C-alpha positions in Angstrom: 143.1 105.5 154.7 144.6 105.4 151.1 142.2 107.3 149.7 142.5 110.0 151.8 146.1 109.9 152.0 146.3 110.1 148.0 143.4 113.1 148.2 145.9 114.5 150.1 148.9 114.6 148.3 146.8 115.9 145.3 145.6 119.0 147.3 149.0 119.8 148.5 151.1 120.0 146.0 154.3 121.0 147.9 154.0 117.1 150.0 153.6 115.5 146.1 154.6 117.9 143.4 158.3 118.4 143.9 159.3 114.7 144.7 157.3 113.3 141.9 159.1 115.4 139.2 162.3 114.3 140.7 161.1 110.6 140.5 160.0 111.3 136.7 163.5 112.4 135.8 165.2 109.8 137.5 163.0 107.0 136.1 163.4 108.8 132.6 167.2 109.0 132.9 167.7 105.2 134.3 165.2 103.9 131.4 167.1 105.6 128.6 170.5 105.3 129.4 170.0 101.5 130.3 168.5 100.8 126.8 171.2 102.8 125.6 173.8 100.6 127.1 171.6 97.7 125.8 171.3 99.0 122.3 175.3 99.6 122.4 176.2 96.2 123.7 173.6 94.7 121.0 175.5 96.5 118.5 178.9 95.3 119.6 177.5 91.8 119.4 176.1 92.1 116.1 179.1 94.0 114.2 181.6 91.1 115.6 179.0 88.6 114.7 177.8 89.3 111.3 181.3 90.4 110.4 184.2 88.6 112.5 183.3 85.8 115.1 179.6 84.5 114.3 177.8 83.1 117.1 180.3 80.5 117.4 183.6 80.1 115.3 185.3 77.1 114.1 188.8 77.2 113.6 192.2 75.4 113.9 193.8 75.4 117.1 196.6 76.8 115.7 194.9 79.2 113.6 193.0 80.2 117.0 195.9 81.5 118.7 197.3 83.7 115.7 193.7 84.5 114.5 194.4 88.4 114.4 197.8 87.7 111.9 195.0 85.7 109.6 197.2 83.2 109.0 195.8 80.9 106.1 198.7 78.7 106.0 197.1 77.2 109.2 193.5 77.1 107.8 191.2 74.4 107.7 191.3 71.4 105.4 188.0 69.9 104.0 186.4 72.5 104.7 183.1 71.9 102.7 182.8 68.0 104.1 183.2 69.4 107.9 180.7 72.0 107.4 178.3 69.3 106.2 179.1 67.4 109.2 177.9 70.4 111.2 174.7 71.2 110.0 173.9 67.5 110.7 175.0 67.6 114.0 173.4 71.6 114.6 170.9 72.1 112.9 169.9 75.0 114.9 172.6 77.1 113.2 173.5 78.2 110.0 176.9 77.6 108.5 179.2 79.6 106.2 182.7 79.2 105.1 184.9 82.4 105.1 188.6 83.1 104.1 190.2 86.7 105.6 193.4 87.8 103.9 195.5 91.2 103.6 197.4 92.4 100.5 197.8 95.1 98.2 195.5 96.1 95.7 197.2 97.4 92.7 195.3 99.8 90.2 196.9 99.8 86.4 196.7 102.8 84.6 195.7 102.6 80.5 199.1 101.4 79.8 199.2 98.5 82.5 201.7 100.6 84.8 200.4 101.1 88.4 198.4 104.7 88.9 197.4 104.0 92.9 198.0 101.6 95.2 196.8 100.9 99.1 196.9 98.0 101.2 193.5 96.5 102.1 191.9 93.8 104.0 190.3 91.2 102.5 187.2 88.7 103.0 186.3 85.8 100.6 182.3 85.3 100.9 179.9 83.2 99.7 178.4 85.6 97.3 177.3 83.7 94.4 176.2 80.4 96.3 172.0 80.9 96.6 172.1 78.4 99.6 174.6 81.0 101.6 173.1 83.4 104.1 176.1 85.6 103.7 174.6 88.6 101.9 171.5 88.4 104.6 174.1 88.6 107.4 176.7 91.3 105.7 173.3 93.2 104.8 175.0 93.5 101.1 172.1 94.8 99.7 171.4 97.7 102.0 175.0 98.0 102.2 175.5 98.7 98.5 176.3 102.4 98.1 177.1 102.6 93.5 177.4 99.7 90.8 175.9 96.0 91.4 177.2 93.1 93.6 179.2 90.5 92.3 177.0 87.8 89.8 179.8 86.2 88.2 183.6 85.2 89.3 186.1 87.4 89.2 184.4 90.3 90.8 184.7 92.2 93.8 183.3 94.8 95.7 185.3 97.7 97.7 184.8 100.1 100.6 183.1 103.0 99.0 185.9 105.2 100.7 188.6 103.3 99.3 186.9 103.5 95.9 186.8 107.0 96.2 190.4 107.4 97.7 191.8 105.5 94.3 189.9 107.2 92.0 188.0 104.0 90.6 185.5 103.5 87.9 182.6 101.2 87.6 184.5 98.1 85.7 188.0 98.9 86.5 190.7 96.4 86.8 192.5 95.8 90.3 195.0 93.4 90.7 195.1 91.9 94.3 198.8 91.1 95.7 198.8 88.6 98.6 200.3 85.5 99.5 199.1 81.9 99.1 198.3 79.3 101.7 202.2 77.8 101.0 203.6 81.0 101.0 204.2 82.5 97.8 202.8 85.1 96.1 199.7 85.5 94.3 198.2 87.9 91.9 195.0 87.8 90.5 192.7 90.5 88.5 189.0 91.1 89.4 186.6 93.4 88.1 185.4 96.3 90.4 181.5 96.1 90.3 180.3 97.9 93.2 180.9 99.8 96.2 179.8 99.1 99.7 179.4 100.8 103.1 178.5 98.4 106.6 178.7 101.9 108.8 181.6 100.1 110.5 184.9 102.0 110.4 187.4 99.1 110.5 185.8 97.6 107.2 184.8 101.1 105.4 188.2 102.6 105.4 189.7 99.8 102.8 188.0 96.4 102.5 187.2 94.4 100.0 185.0 91.4 99.3 185.3 88.9 96.7 183.2 85.2 96.2 184.8 82.7 98.4 185.6 80.0 95.4 187.8 83.1 93.5 189.8 83.9 97.0 190.5 79.9 97.3 191.5 79.8 93.8 193.8 83.1 94.1 195.2 82.1 97.0 195.7 78.1 96.2 193.0 77.2 99.3 191.0 74.6 97.4 188.5 73.3 99.9 190.0 74.9 102.5 188.7 77.7 105.0 190.2 80.0 107.5 187.3 79.6 109.4 183.3 78.5 109.8 181.3 80.5 111.2 177.7 79.3 112.8 174.5 81.4 113.0 171.6 80.6 115.2 168.6 80.4 113.1 167.1 82.7 115.9 169.2 85.5 114.8 169.9 86.2 118.5 173.0 85.5 120.1 172.1 83.1 123.3 175.2 82.6 125.7 174.4 79.3 127.0 173.2 77.5 123.5 176.2 78.7 122.1 178.2 77.5 125.1 176.6 74.1 124.8 177.0 73.7 121.2 180.7 74.6 121.5 181.2 72.0 124.2 179.4 69.4 122.4 181.4 70.0 119.2 184.8 69.9 121.0 184.0 67.2 122.9 183.0 65.3 119.5 186.5 66.0 118.1 188.6 65.5 121.1 191.9 66.8 121.9 194.9 65.0 120.4 197.2 67.9 120.4 197.2 68.2 116.6 197.8 72.0 115.8 195.4 71.5 113.0 192.2 70.0 114.6 189.3 72.1 114.7 188.1 73.8 117.6 184.8 75.9 118.2 184.6 78.8 120.3 181.7 81.2 121.0 181.3 84.7 120.4 182.1 85.7 124.1 185.1 83.4 123.9 186.3 85.3 121.3 188.2 89.1 120.8 188.1 90.2 124.1 184.8 90.4 124.1 184.0 88.9 127.4 185.6 91.9 129.2 183.5 94.1 126.8 180.4 92.4 127.8 180.6 92.2 131.5 181.8 95.7 131.6 178.5 96.7 130.2 176.5 94.7 132.8 178.7 96.2 135.4 178.1 99.8 134.2 174.2 99.2 133.8 174.1 98.1 137.9 176.4 101.1 138.4 174.1 103.5 136.6 171.2 101.9 138.6 173.0 102.3 142.0 174.1 106.1 141.2 170.7 106.8 140.2 169.3 105.2 143.2 171.5 107.1 145.6 171.4 110.6 143.9 167.4 110.2 144.2 167.8 108.8 147.8 169.7 111.9 148.9 167.5 114.7 147.1 164.2 112.8 148.3 165.8 112.5 151.8 166.3 116.3 151.7 162.4 117.1 150.0 161.5 115.1 153.4 163.6 116.8 155.5 162.2 120.1 154.2 158.6 118.5 154.2 158.9 117.6 157.9 159.9 121.0 159.0 157.3 122.5 157.0 155.0 119.7 158.7 155.9 119.6 162.0 152.7 121.1 163.3 150.6 118.6 161.5 152.8 115.6 162.9 152.5 117.5 166.3 148.7 117.6 165.9 148.3 114.0 165.0 150.6 113.2 168.3 148.6 115.0 170.4 145.4 113.5 169.1 146.8 110.2 169.8 147.9 108.5 166.6 151.0 106.2 167.3 154.7 106.9 165.8 154.7 104.1 164.3 151.4 104.7 162.3 152.3 108.2 161.2 155.5 106.7 160.0 154.1 104.0 157.7 151.7 106.7 156.1 154.9 108.8 155.0 156.1 105.4 153.9 152.8 104.5 152.2 152.6 108.6 150.5 156.1 107.7 149.2 155.1 104.6 147.6 152.3 106.2 145.9 154.6 109.0 144.6 157.0 106.6 143.6 155.0 104.4 141.5 153.3 107.5 139.9 156.4 109.2 139.2 157.8 105.8 137.7 154.8 105.0 135.4 155.2 108.6 133.8 159.1 108.5 134.0 159.0 105.0 132.4 156.5 105.9 129.7 158.5 109.3 128.9 161.9 107.1 128.8 160.4 104.2 126.6 159.5 107.4 123.9 163.0 108.7 124.2 164.8 105.3 124.0 162.2 104.3 121.0 163.2 107.6 119.3 166.9 106.6 119.5 166.3 102.9 118.6 164.8 103.8 115.2 167.1 107.1 114.3 170.1 106.3 116.4 173.5 109.0 116.7 176.0 109.2 114.2 179.3 109.0 115.9 181.4 108.6 113.0 183.4 112.0 113.9 184.7 110.3 116.8 185.7 107.0 114.9 188.3 108.3 112.7 191.0 106.4 113.8 189.2 103.5 115.5 189.5 100.1 114.7 187.0 98.5 116.2 184.1 96.3 115.2 181.3 98.5 115.7 178.9 100.1 113.9 179.0 104.3 113.2 175.5 104.9 114.2 174.4 103.9 117.8 171.3 103.1 118.5 169.5 102.3 121.7 167.7 98.9 122.4 163.9 98.6 124.3 163.8 95.3 126.2 161.4 93.9 128.0 163.6 95.1 130.9 163.3 98.5 130.0 160.1 98.3 130.8 160.0 97.8 134.6 164.0 98.8 135.6 162.8 102.6 136.1 160.5 101.1 139.1 164.0 100.1 140.8 165.4 103.6 141.4 161.8 105.2 141.4 160.5 103.1 144.3 164.0 102.4 146.0 164.4 105.9 146.3 161.5 107.1 147.5 161.2 104.9 150.1 164.5 105.2 151.4 164.5 108.8 151.3 161.5 108.8 153.3 162.1 106.1 155.6 165.4 108.2 156.7 163.7 111.7 156.8 160.8 110.2 158.5 162.6 108.9 161.5 162.8 112.2 163.0 159.4 111.5 164.2 160.5 109.0 166.9 162.5 111.8 168.3 159.6 114.1 168.9 158.6 114.5 172.7 155.1 114.4 173.8 156.2 117.0 176.4 156.8 119.7 174.2 153.7 119.6 172.0 152.0 122.2 173.6 155.1 124.7 173.2 155.4 123.5 169.3 151.6 123.7 168.8 151.3 127.3 170.7 148.7 126.1 172.7 
């Protein structure tokens, strides 16, 4: 029977071609859009983790409450000892210390007078420590546009956009004007040795990177850090592992109510990312639901049209004594066949398109001129295991649902009218 039905579908294109093309189109769009959403979510997680929150982040309780203000007067003291303790207790994480600061970058002319100035956001990272993973995490080797990365104390790199705006030259002296950990004014000279471009608008607009020890010296923060970031050694964010690590750490530290007591939170608990990640999941579910509903309506209409054309066929089969339930089940079986074939072809096309978007990406920089989000300028899709079978959901469900609704007309056929309908 199955072989008979398949032959019938192949020989009668009006019964199979349009529904199959509909399933292919819907499945392709579902796979591409799902992969695009997963890629966007992964980019948001990666950008925030690498440049802002880590997979987990340790800060003082007071710093956590005012983290957007970068309050270095509330920074962690004894950061090196705490990092060593974290490495011992949580060996499945790599740990780095960072200091965030704001200030004014002053560029003097040949006579020492101010030639140009710009507000900057600074990041003190472990550039000169060979054991640190900061260069890899921040992808500095690939982000380098001109010059070189710092190789000695007193050297910095700046964003390429800032470099061009201030009309700098390699080796120029730049004076950072900021405030120390204790609130007094801090000024220190740096040599600009290179420029970087991260592809993150919020940083590329005006950021500077200096070695952590230079920043500690400039801001009077000896053995201190604004935050200690932890990255899973696998390189992939895991909600369950990071939540468990944060709970274990906070239980170990206890809650004494001290505002300088360190606390740990995972990526989801910071920067409002919980809402963003939940929204991405909701959009994925809504997307699939919409395609199922739309495709079901289209295939329902196709089934109704097909039923009108096959009215005589159904009447003849009933006249020959075939039960209505058997006819209905064969229609469902036809829809399953169409759904499987269309879903497989649509998934293959969707994976190919998603893979291209994963490798090439789409540059959305023109739309981010005034954005301050931690998001890469080039958006990419992400092909996952789920992408391989997510198209089966609308592909099969829509065809079965559409046929199930349109096929109900079989049960309304009256045997007394068959003679007239068959024109016998």
